[in-house]
NUMAR-590239 format. One record per atom (N, C-alpha, C): x, y, z. Coordinates in nm, 2 decimals. Example, Ala and Ser with C-alpha at 12.3 -4.5 7.8 and 13.67 -1.06 7.14 Angstrom:
REM residues 2
1.32/-0.57/0.78
1.23/-0.45/0.78
1.32/-0.33/0.78
1.28/-0.22/0.71
1.37/-0.11/0.71
1.29/0.00/0.79
***
This chain:
REM residues 312
11.18/13.27/10.17
11.32/13.30/10.19
11.39/13.18/10.24
11.50/13.14/10.18
11.58/13.03/10.21
11.69/13.07/10.31
11.69/13.02/10.43
11.78/13.06/10.53
11.91/12.98/10.52
11.90/12.85/10.50
12.02/12.77/10.50
11.99/12.64/10.43
12.08/12.58/10.36
12.06/12.45/10.29
12.19/12.38/10.27
12.18/12.25/10.26
12.29/12.17/10.22
12.23/12.05/10.14
12.31/11.95/10.13
12.27/11.83/10.04
12.15/11.76/10.11
12.14/11.76/10.24
12.04/11.67/10.30
11.94/11.75/10.39
11.96/11.88/10.40
11.86/11.96/10.48
11.85/12.10/10.43
11.73/12.15/10.44
11.70/12.29/10.39
11.60/12.35/10.49
11.63/12.48/10.52
11.55/12.56/10.61
11.51/12.69/10.54
11.38/12.72/10.54
11.33/12.84/10.47
11.21/12.90/10.55
11.20/13.03/10.53
11.08/13.10/10.59
10.96/13.09/10.50
10.85/13.07/10.55
10.72/13.08/10.48
10.68/13.22/10.47
10.57/13.25/10.39
10.52/13.38/10.39
10.47/13.43/10.53
10.39/13.34/10.59
10.35/13.37/10.73
10.46/13.39/10.83
10.57/13.31/10.81
10.68/13.32/10.90
10.75/13.46/10.88
10.76/13.50/10.75
10.83/13.63/10.73
10.75/13.75/10.79
10.62/13.74/10.78
10.53/13.84/10.84
10.55/13.84/11.00
10.55/13.72/11.05
10.57/13.71/11.20
10.70/13.76/11.24
10.80/13.73/11.16
10.94/13.78/11.20
10.95/13.93/11.19
10.89/14.00/11.09
10.88/14.14/11.09
10.81/14.20/11.21
10.70/14.14/11.24
10.62/14.18/11.36
10.70/14.16/11.49
10.78/14.05/11.50
10.86/14.03/11.61
10.97/14.13/11.63
11.03/14.17/11.52
11.14/14.28/11.52
11.07/14.41/11.56
10.96/14.44/11.51
10.89/14.57/11.54
10.85/14.57/11.69
10.80/14.46/11.74
10.76/14.46/11.89
10.89/14.47/11.97
11.00/14.41/11.93
11.12/14.42/12.01
11.18/14.56/12.01
11.17/14.63/11.89
11.22/14.76/11.89
11.14/14.86/11.97
11.00/14.84/11.97
10.92/14.93/12.05
10.94/14.90/12.20
10.96/14.77/12.23
10.97/14.74/12.37
11.10/14.80/12.43
11.21/14.80/12.35
11.34/14.85/12.39
11.33/15.01/12.41
11.26/15.07/12.31
11.25/15.22/12.31
11.16/15.27/12.42
11.05/15.20/12.45
10.95/15.24/12.54
10.97/15.19/12.68
11.04/15.07/12.69
11.05/15.01/12.82
10.92/14.95/12.88
10.83/14.92/12.79
10.70/14.87/12.83
10.71/14.72/12.86
10.67/14.68/12.98
10.68/14.54/13.02
10.59/14.45/12.94
10.47/14.50/12.90
10.38/14.42/12.82
10.43/14.39/12.69
10.50/14.49/12.63
10.57/14.46/12.50
10.68/14.36/12.51
10.75/14.37/12.62
10.86/14.26/12.64
10.79/14.12/12.65
10.68/14.12/12.72
10.61/13.99/12.73
10.56/13.94/12.60
10.51/14.03/12.52
10.46/13.99/12.38
10.58/13.94/12.30
10.69/14.02/12.31
10.81/13.98/12.23
10.86/13.84/12.27
10.86/13.81/12.40
10.90/13.68/12.45
10.81/13.57/12.40
10.68/13.59/12.40
10.59/13.49/12.35
10.61/13.46/12.20
10.63/13.57/12.13
10.65/13.55/11.98
10.78/13.48/11.95
10.88/13.51/12.03
11.01/13.45/12.01
11.00/13.30/12.05
10.93/13.27/12.16
10.91/13.13/12.20
10.83/13.05/12.09
10.74/13.12/12.03
10.66/13.06/11.92
10.75/13.01/11.81
10.85/13.09/11.77
10.94/13.05/11.67
11.03/12.94/11.72
11.07/12.94/11.84
11.16/12.83/11.89
11.08/12.70/11.90
10.96/12.70/11.95
10.88/12.58/11.95
10.85/12.53/11.81
10.83/12.61/11.72
10.80/12.57/11.58
10.93/12.50/11.53
11.05/12.55/11.55
11.17/12.49/11.50
11.20/12.36/11.57
11.17/12.35/11.70
11.20/12.22/11.77
11.10/12.11/11.72
10.97/12.14/11.71
10.88/12.04/11.67
10.89/12.00/11.53
10.92/12.09/11.44
10.95/12.05/11.30
11.07/11.97/11.28
11.17/11.99/11.37
11.29/11.91/11.36
11.26/11.76/11.41
11.18/11.75/11.51
11.14/11.62/11.56
11.05/11.55/11.46
10.97/11.62/11.38
10.89/11.56/11.28
10.97/11.49/11.17
11.09/11.54/11.14
11.18/11.49/11.04
11.27/11.38/11.09
11.28/11.35/11.22
11.37/11.25/11.28
11.30/11.12/11.29
11.38/11.01/11.28
11.33/10.88/11.31
11.26/10.81/11.19
11.29/10.86/11.07
11.22/10.81/10.95
11.33/10.75/10.86
11.30/10.64/10.79
11.39/10.58/10.70
11.31/10.51/10.59
11.37/10.50/10.47
11.30/10.43/10.36
11.33/10.28/10.36
11.22/10.20/10.37
11.24/10.05/10.36
11.25/10.01/10.22
11.16/10.06/10.13
11.17/10.01/9.99
11.07/10.09/9.91
11.08/10.08/9.78
11.00/10.15/9.68
10.96/10.05/9.58
10.83/10.02/9.56
10.77/9.92/9.47
10.70/9.99/9.36
10.73/9.96/9.23
10.67/10.03/9.12
10.53/9.96/9.08
10.51/9.83/9.12
10.39/9.76/9.08
10.38/9.75/8.93
10.27/9.77/8.87
10.25/9.78/8.73
10.23/9.93/8.69
10.34/9.99/8.66
10.34/10.14/8.63
10.36/10.15/8.48
10.26/10.20/8.41
10.26/10.21/8.26
10.31/10.35/8.22
10.37/10.35/8.10
10.41/10.48/8.04
10.28/10.57/8.01
10.29/10.70/8.04
10.19/10.79/8.01
10.05/10.76/8.08
10.06/10.68/8.18
9.94/10.65/8.26
9.97/10.67/8.40
9.87/10.74/8.47
9.89/10.77/8.61
9.88/10.64/8.69
9.98/10.61/8.77
9.98/10.49/8.85
10.04/10.51/8.98
10.04/10.41/9.07
10.08/10.42/9.21
10.22/10.36/9.23
10.30/10.44/9.31
10.43/10.39/9.36
10.41/10.37/9.51
10.44/10.24/9.55
10.42/10.21/9.69
10.55/10.23/9.77
10.55/10.33/9.86
10.67/10.37/9.93
10.65/10.32/10.08
10.74/10.24/10.12
10.74/10.19/10.26
10.84/10.26/10.34
10.80/10.32/10.45
10.88/10.40/10.54
10.88/10.33/10.68
11.00/10.33/10.73
11.02/10.28/10.87
11.02/10.40/10.97
10.94/10.38/11.07
10.92/10.49/11.17
10.97/10.44/11.30
11.07/10.51/11.36
11.13/10.48/11.49
11.06/10.56/11.60
10.99/10.67/11.57
10.92/10.75/11.66
10.77/10.72/11.65
10.73/10.61/11.70
10.59/10.56/11.67
10.49/10.65/11.74
10.38/10.67/11.66
10.26/10.75/11.70
10.29/10.90/11.71
10.40/10.95/11.64
10.43/11.09/11.65
10.35/11.16/11.54
10.30/11.28/11.57
10.24/11.36/11.47
10.35/11.43/11.38
10.34/11.41/11.25
10.45/11.46/11.17
10.41/11.57/11.07
10.30/11.55/11.00
10.25/11.65/10.90
10.36/11.68/10.79
10.40/11.57/10.73
10.50/11.57/10.62
10.44/11.57/10.48
10.50/11.65/10.39
10.48/11.63/10.25
10.59/11.55/10.19
10.56/11.45/10.11
10.66/11.36/10.05
10.67/11.40/9.90
10.79/11.43/9.86
10.82/11.47/9.72
10.92/11.37/9.66
10.89/11.30/9.56
10.98/11.20/9.50
11.02/11.25/9.37
11.16/11.25/9.35
11.21/11.29/9.22
11.23/11.17/9.13
11.17/11.17/9.01
11.17/11.06/8.92
11.22/11.11/8.79
11.32/11.03/8.73
11.37/11.07/8.60
11.26/11.04/8.49
11.25/11.13/8.40
11.15/11.11/8.29
11.01/11.08/8.34
10.97/11.16/8.44
10.84/11.14/8.49
10.81/11.24/8.60
10.68/11.25/8.64
10.63/11.34/8.75
10.56/11.26/8.85
10.58/11.29/8.98
10.52/11.23/9.09
10.45/11.33/9.17
10.32/11.31/9.20
10.24/11.40/9.28
10.28/11.38/9.43
10.28/11.50/9.50
10.32/11.49/9.64
10.23/11.40/9.72
10.28/11.34/9.82
10.20/11.26/9.92
10.20/11.33/10.05
10.13/11.27/10.15
10.12/11.33/10.28
10.13/11.23/10.38
10.20/11.26/10.49
10.22/11.16/10.60
10.18/11.24/10.73
10.06/11.21/10.79
10.02/11.27/10.91
10.07/11.21/11.03
9.98/11.14/11.10
10.01/11.07/11.22
10.06/10.93/11.18
10.18/10.89/11.24
10.23/10.76/11.21
10.17/10.65/11.29
10.18/10.53/11.24
10.12/10.41/11.31
10.21/10.36/11.42
10.16/10.26/11.50
10.24/10.21/11.61
10.31/10.08/11.57
10.30/10.03/11.45
10.36/9.90/11.41
10.50/9.92/11.35
10.55/10.05/11.34
10.68/10.07/11.29
10.71/10.08/11.15
10.60/10.05/11.06
10.62/10.06/10.92
10.50/10.13/10.86
10.52/10.22/10.76
10.41/10.30/10.70
10.41/10.28/10.55
10.30/10.26/10.49
10.28/10.25/10.35
10.22/10.38/10.29
10.29/10.44/10.20
10.23/10.56/10.14
10.23/10.54/9.99
10.12/10.56/9.92
10.11/10.54/9.78
10.12/10.68/9.71
10.22/10.70/9.62
10.24/10.82/9.55
10.20/10.80/9.41
10.12/10.89/9.35
10.07/10.89/9.21
10.18/10.94/9.12
10.22/10.86/9.02
10.33/10.89/8.93
10.28/10.88/8.79
10.35/10.95/8.70
10.32/10.94/8.56
10.46/10.95/8.48
10.50/10.84/8.42
10.62/10.83/8.35
10.60/10.86/8.20
10.71/10.90/8.13
10.70/10.94/7.99
10.72/10.82/7.90
10.81/10.73/7.92
10.85/10.63/7.83
10.87/10.50/7.90
10.86/10.39/7.82
10.88/10.25/7.88
11.03/10.23/7.90
11.06/10.13/7.98
11.20/10.09/8.01
11.24/10.13/8.15
11.37/10.13/8.17
11.42/10.16/8.30
11.43/10.31/8.33
11.39/10.35/8.45
11.40/10.48/8.49
11.46/10.47/8.64
11.48/10.59/8.70
11.55/10.59/8.83
11.47/10.69/8.92
11.45/10.64/9.04
11.40/10.73/9.15
11.52/10.79/9.22
11.54/10.92/9.20
11.67/10.98/9.25
11.67/11.00/9.40
11.57/11.08/9.46
11.57/11.10/9.60
11.43/11.14/9.65
11.41/11.13/9.78
11.29/11.16/9.84
11.31/11.28/9.93
11.22/11.37/9.92
11.23/11.50/10.00
11.11/11.50/10.10
11.14/11.52/10.22
11.04/11.53/10.33
11.03/11.67/10.37
10.92/11.73/10.35
10.89/11.87/10.39
10.79/11.88/10.50
10.81/11.98/10.59
10.72/12.00/10.70
10.71/12.15/10.74
10.59/12.19/10.77
10.57/12.32/10.83
10.50/12.31/10.96
10.50/12.19/11.01
10.44/12.16/11.14
10.52/12.23/11.25
10.45/12.29/11.35
10.31/12.29/11.37
10.24/12.42/11.33
10.31/12.53/11.32
10.25/12.66/11.30
10.26/12.72/11.16
10.34/12.66/11.08
10.35/12.71/10.94
10.44/12.83/10.93
10.53/12.85/11.02
10.62/12.96/11.02
10.75/12.93/10.94
10.80/12.82/10.96
10.93/12.78/10.91
10.91/12.64/10.84
10.96/12.63/10.72
10.96/12.50/10.64
11.09/12.44/10.65
11.09/12.31/10.69
11.22/12.23/10.69
11.20/12.12/10.60
11.31/12.09/10.53
11.31/11.98/10.43
11.43/11.89/10.45
11.41/11.76/10.44
11.52/11.66/10.46
11.52/11.58/10.33
11.64/11.55/10.28
11.65/11.47/10.16
11.71/11.33/10.19
11.65/11.23/10.12
11.70/11.09/10.14
11.73/11.04/10.00
11.85/11.01/9.97
11.90/10.96/9.84
11.85/10.81/9.82
11.79/10.79/9.71
11.73/10.65/9.68
11.81/10.58/9.57
11.82/10.65/9.45
11.89/10.59/9.33
11.84/10.45/9.31
11.71/10.43/9.30
11.65/10.30/9.28
11.60/10.29/9.14
11.62/10.18/9.07
11.57/10.16/8.93
11.43/10.11/8.94
11.35/10.16/8.85
11.21/10.13/8.83
11.19/10.09/8.68
11.11/9.99/8.66
11.07/9.95/8.52
10.94/10.00/8.49
10.93/10.08/8.38
10.81/10.14/8.33
10.76/10.05/8.22
10.63/10.00/8.23
10.57/9.91/8.13
10.52/9.99/8.01
10.51/9.92/7.89
10.45/10.00/7.77
10.31/10.04/7.80
10.28/10.15/7.73
10.14/10.21/7.74
10.04/10.10/7.69
9.93/10.07/7.76
9.84/9.97/7.72
9.74/10.02/7.61
9.78/10.02/7.49
9.69/10.06/7.38
9.58/9.96/7.35
9.46/10.00/7.34
9.35/9.90/7.31
9.37/9.84/7.17
9.38/9.71/7.17
9.40/9.64/7.03
9.27/9.64/6.96
9.27/9.62/6.82
9.15/9.61/6.74
9.08/9.47/6.78
8.96/9.46/6.74
8.88/9.34/6.76
8.94/9.23/6.68
8.96/9.11/6.74
9.02/8.99/6.68
8.93/8.94/6.57
8.98/8.88/6.46
8.89/8.82/6.36
8.84/8.69/6.41
8.73/8.64/6.35
8.67/8.52/6.38
8.76/8.40/6.36
8.76/8.30/6.44
8.85/8.19/6.42
8.99/8.22/6.46
9.02/8.31/6.54
9.15/8.35/6.59
9.21/8.23/6.66
9.32/8.19/6.63
9.39/8.07/6.70
9.43/8.12/6.84
9.41/8.03/6.93
9.44/8.06/7.07
9.32/8.12/7.14
9.20/8.12/7.08
9.08/8.18/7.14
8.98/8.07/7.16
9.01/7.95/7.18
8.92/7.84/7.20
8.85/7.85/7.33
8.76/7.76/7.36
8.69/7.76/7.49
8.70/7.62/7.55
8.69/7.62/7.68
8.69/7.49/7.75
8.59/7.49/7.87
8.55/7.38/7.91
8.46/7.37/8.02
8.53/7.34/8.15
8.52/7.42/8.25
8.58/7.40/8.38
8.48/7.41/8.49
8.51/7.34/8.60
8.42/7.35/8.72
8.43/7.48/8.78
8.31/7.54/8.80
8.31/7.68/8.86
8.19/7.69/8.95
8.21/7.71/9.08
8.10/7.72/9.18
8.02/7.85/9.16
7.89/7.84/9.17
7.81/7.96/9.17
7.75/7.99/9.04
7.76/7.91/8.94
7.69/7.94/8.81
7.56/7.86/8.81
7.49/7.88/8.70
7.35/7.82/8.69
7.34/7.69/8.61
7.45/7.64/8.56
7.44/7.52/8.48
7.48/7.40/8.56
7.39/7.31/8.59
7.42/7.19/8.68
7.51/7.10/8.60
7.61/7.04/8.68
7.70/6.95/8.62
7.69/6.81/8.69
7.68/6.80/8.82
7.67/6.68/8.89
7.65/6.70/9.03
7.69/6.60/9.11
7.68/6.61/9.26
7.81/6.55/9.32
7.83/6.60/9.44
7.94/6.55/9.52
7.90/6.55/9.67
7.98/6.47/9.75
7.95/6.47/9.90
7.96/6.61/9.96
7.88/6.64/10.06
7.88/6.77/10.13
8.02/6.80/10.19
8.07/6.92/10.19
8.19/6.97/10.25
8.16/7.08/10.35
8.24/7.10/10.45
8.22/7.21/10.54
8.22/7.34/10.47
8.12/7.42/10.49
8.12/7.55/10.42
8.02/7.56/10.30
7.97/7.45/10.25
7.88/7.45/10.14
7.75/7.51/10.19
7.69/7.60/10.10
7.56/7.66/10.14
7.45/7.56/10.14
7.35/7.57/10.24
7.24/7.48/10.24
7.15/7.48/10.11
7.14/7.59/10.04
7.06/7.60/9.92
7.12/7.51/9.81
7.24/7.46/9.82
7.29/7.37/9.71
7.28/7.22/9.74
7.21/7.19/9.85
7.20/7.05/9.88
7.12/6.98/9.77
7.16/6.86/9.73
7.10/6.77/9.63
7.01/6.67/9.71
6.88/6.71/9.73
6.80/6.63/9.82
6.77/6.49/9.77
6.75/6.47/9.64
6.73/6.34/9.59
6.85/6.25/9.61
6.97/6.30/9.58
7.09/6.22/9.60
7.11/6.19/9.75
7.08/6.29/9.83
7.10/6.28/9.97
7.01/6.17/10.03
6.88/6.16/9.97
6.79/6.05/10.02
6.84/5.92/9.97
6.90/5.91/9.85
6.95/5.78/9.80
7.07/5.73/9.88
7.16/5.82/9.91
7.29/5.78/9.98
7.29/5.79/10.13
7.18/5.85/10.19
7.17/5.86/10.33
7.27/5.95/10.39
7.33/6.04/10.31
7.42/6.14/10.36
7.41/6.27/10.27
7.45/6.38/10.32
7.44/6.50/10.24
7.52/6.51/10.12
7.46/6.54/10.01
7.52/6.57/9.88
7.48/6.70/9.83
7.57/6.77/9.75
7.54/6.90/9.70
7.57/6.90/9.55
7.50/7.00/9.48
7.51/7.01/9.34
7.64/7.08/9.30
7.70/7.05/9.19
7.81/7.12/9.13
7.77/7.18/9.00
7.84/7.29/8.96
7.81/7.36/8.84
7.93/7.38/8.75
7.91/7.42/8.63
8.02/7.45/8.54
7.98/7.57/8.45
8.08/7.62/8.39
8.06/7.74/8.30
8.16/7.72/8.18
8.14/7.80/8.08
8.23/7.81/7.97
8.33/7.92/7.99
8.46/7.89/7.99
8.56/7.99/8.02
8.66/8.00/7.90
8.69/8.12/7.85
8.78/8.12/7.73
8.92/8.08/7.76
8.98/8.01/7.67
9.12/7.96/7.68
9.22/8.08/7.68
9.34/8.06/7.73
9.44/8.16/7.74
9.48/8.22/7.61
9.53/8.34/7.61
9.57/8.42/7.49
9.72/8.40/7.48
9.77/8.37/7.35
9.91/8.36/7.32
9.95/8.47/7.22
10.05/8.54/7.26
10.10/8.65/7.18
10.24/8.62/7.13
10.27/8.67/7.01
10.40/8.64/6.95
10.46/8.77/6.89
10.59/8.80/6.92
10.65/8.92/6.86
10.79/8.88/6.80
10.80/8.90/6.68
10.93/8.88/6.60
11.01/9.00/6.61
11.11/9.00/6.69
11.20/9.12/6.71
11.28/9.15/6.59
11.32/9.05/6.51
11.40/9.07/6.39
11.32/9.13/6.28
11.19/9.13/6.29
11.11/9.19/6.18
11.08/9.34/6.20
11.12/9.39/6.31
11.09/9.53/6.35
11.22/9.61/6.36
11.22/9.74/6.32
11.33/9.83/6.34
11.30/9.92/6.45
11.40/9.98/6.52
11.37/10.07/6.63
11.30/10.20/6.57
11.20/10.24/6.65
11.12/10.36/6.60
10.98/10.36/6.66
10.90/10.45/6.61
10.76/10.47/6.66
10.67/10.35/6.62
10.68/10.29/6.50
10.60/10.18/6.47
10.62/10.06/6.57
10.75/10.03/6.60
10.78/9.93/6.70
10.72/9.96/6.83
10.73/10.08/6.88
10.67/10.12/7.01
10.52/10.11/7.01
10.45/10.14/6.90
10.31/10.12/6.89
10.27/9.98/6.89
10.35/9.89/6.83
10.32/9.75/6.84
10.34/9.69/6.98
10.44/9.74/7.05
10.45/9.70/7.19
10.33/9.75/7.28
10.28/9.87/7.25
10.17/9.92/7.32
10.04/9.84/7.29
10.03/9.80/7.16
9.91/9.72/7.13
9.92/9.58/7.20
10.04/9.52/7.21
10.05/9.39/7.28
10.03/9.41/7.43
10.07/9.52/7.48
10.05/9.55/7.62
9.90/9.57/7.65
9.83/9.63/7.56
9.68/9.64/7.57
9.61/9.51/7.57
9.66/9.42/7.48
9.61/9.28/7.48
9.63/9.21/7.61
9.74/9.22/7.67
9.77/9.16/7.80
9.67/9.22/7.90
9.65/9.35/7.90
9.56/9.41/7.99
9.42/9.36/7.98
9.37/9.34/7.85
9.24/9.29/7.83
9.23/9.15/7.88
9.33/9.07/7.86
9.33/8.93/7.91
9.32/8.93/8.06
9.39/9.02/8.13
9.39/9.02/8.27
9.25/9.06/8.32
9.19/9.16/8.26
9.05/9.20/8.30
8.95/9.09/8.28
8.97/9.01/8.17
8.88/8.90/8.15
8.92/8.77/8.22
9.02/8.78/8.31
9.07/8.67/8.39
9.11/8.55/8.30
9.19/8.58/8.20
9.24/8.48/8.11
9.39/8.47/8.13
9.44/8.35/8.11
9.59/8.33/8.11
9.65/8.39/7.98
9.77/8.43/7.99
9.84/8.49/7.87
9.98/8.45/7.87
10.03/8.43/7.75
10.18/8.39/7.73
10.23/8.48/7.61
10.36/8.50/7.61
10.42/8.58/7.51
10.55/8.51/7.46
10.56/8.50/7.33
10.67/8.44/7.27
10.75/8.55/7.19
10.88/8.56/7.24
10.97/8.66/7.18
11.07/8.59/7.09
11.07/8.62/6.96
11.16/8.56/6.87
11.27/8.66/6.83
11.39/8.63/6.87
11.50/8.71/6.84
11.60/8.64/6.74
11.70/8.72/6.71
11.80/8.66/6.61
11.88/8.55/6.67
11.90/8.55/6.80
11.98/8.45/6.87
11.90/8.34/6.94
11.79/8.38/7.00
11.71/8.29/7.07
11.57/8.32/7.07
11.49/8.23/7.11
11.34/8.24/7.12
11.30/8.20/7.26
11.23/8.29/7.33
11.19/8.26/7.46
11.05/8.29/7.48
10.99/8.22/7.58
10.84/8.24/7.61
10.83/8.26/7.76
10.74/8.36/7.79
10.71/8.39/7.92
10.56/8.38/7.94
10.52/8.35/8.07
10.38/8.32/8.10
10.34/8.41/8.22
10.22/8.46/8.21
10.17/8.55/8.32
10.16/8.69/8.27
10.07/8.76/8.34
10.04/8.90/8.29
10.16/8.99/8.32
10.21/8.99/8.45
10.32/9.08/8.48
10.45/9.04/8.41
10.49/8.91/8.40
10.61/8.88/8.32
10.60/8.92/8.18
10.48/8.91/8.12
10.47/8.95/7.98
10.49/9.10/7.97
10.43/9.18/8.06
10.45/9.32/8.05
10.60/9.36/8.07
10.67/9.29/8.16
10.81/9.33/8.18
10.89/9.29/8.06
10.86/9.18/8.00
10.93/9.14/7.88
10.91/9.24/7.77
10.79/9.29/7.75
10.76/9.39/7.65
10.83/9.52/7.68
10.84/9.56/7.81
10.91/9.68/7.85
11.06/9.68/7.82
11.12/9.56/7.82
11.26/9.54/7.79
11.29/9.50/7.65
11.19/9.48/7.57
11.21/9.43/7.43
11.28/9.54/7.35
11.38/9.49/7.26
11.45/9.58/7.17
11.44/9.53/7.03
11.40/9.62/6.93
11.39/9.58/6.79
11.53/9.54/6.74
11.53/9.43/6.66
11.66/9.38/6.60
11.67/9.39/6.45
11.56/9.43/6.39
11.56/9.44/6.24
11.60/9.57/6.19
11.61/9.58/6.05
11.65/9.70/5.99
11.54/9.77/5.91
11.42/9.71/5.90
11.31/9.77/5.83
11.18/9.73/5.90
11.07/9.80/5.86
10.94/9.77/5.92
10.87/9.66/5.85
10.80/9.57/5.92
10.73/9.46/5.86
10.61/9.51/5.78
10.58/9.43/5.68
10.46/9.46/5.60
10.33/9.42/5.67
10.33/9.30/5.72
10.21/9.25/5.79
10.25/9.15/5.89
10.30/9.19/6.01
10.34/9.10/6.11
10.23/9.02/6.17
10.25/8.90/6.20
10.15/8.81/6.27
10.20/8.80/6.41
10.15/8.88/6.50
10.20/8.89/6.64
10.10/8.83/6.73
9.98/8.80/6.69
9.88/8.75/6.78
9.82/8.62/6.71
9.81/8.52/6.79
9.75/8.40/6.74
9.68/8.33/6.86
***
């Protein structure tokens, strides 16, 4: 039962609260009709229970403010985390809050805020699932509480109107052909592998098991072994926007490129993306910049390509 609401606050009775209210009215009626002092005492205790519940739930909603909302790497049609930072002015207070975030073109699972910390800032991760790539908006944050007895539910609304960028769904790309350009290998120094490369003077923090005893005896000072490994070279992606028309094939191509960026990140490889448009050609480097560029890409052609060469 909703008792009162406005744009920023809502008050409603829970199922347990409605039952307790009916019992309160019944005890009050019997106490008035019979004049029984024990019934008056029970009526007073139940009424006090309601009043205490209202005061504590009101305090649980006070002293909170939103510092910021970070989308991180949130992909379309994939469950991901939204990092919500909340400023707490009533430090160490027990709140028992449910956090409900309203997101355009998406769903956000409720979060929970129990006891707040003493440093004044709280991080809550909300699990969200967006429908499409591109810009979306987080409309408002709703704070609900039934603390402490679950009789009355109070809700407070905080307007956000913050833009969030949803990245393309990371579709797994097909296996690359042999001799794929941009997939060369290079040898780099890497500590902890089993292939010996050389030796260098000892540095603070080097493990004793890596000491090169023969070189140490020759130089009369500690030397340690160094190692190397084969690491794949970075991946380069290319997308010709003029060769694609808006539609599902273009979206699937963006998803395939997004999946290639994800694989490169899991394999700890560098990645770059070249976007060729009708007016300019630009190149971005890094996993997150490539994802964001794909999320904002717009097809500029009028027909579908026959065999685009987007990876090299």
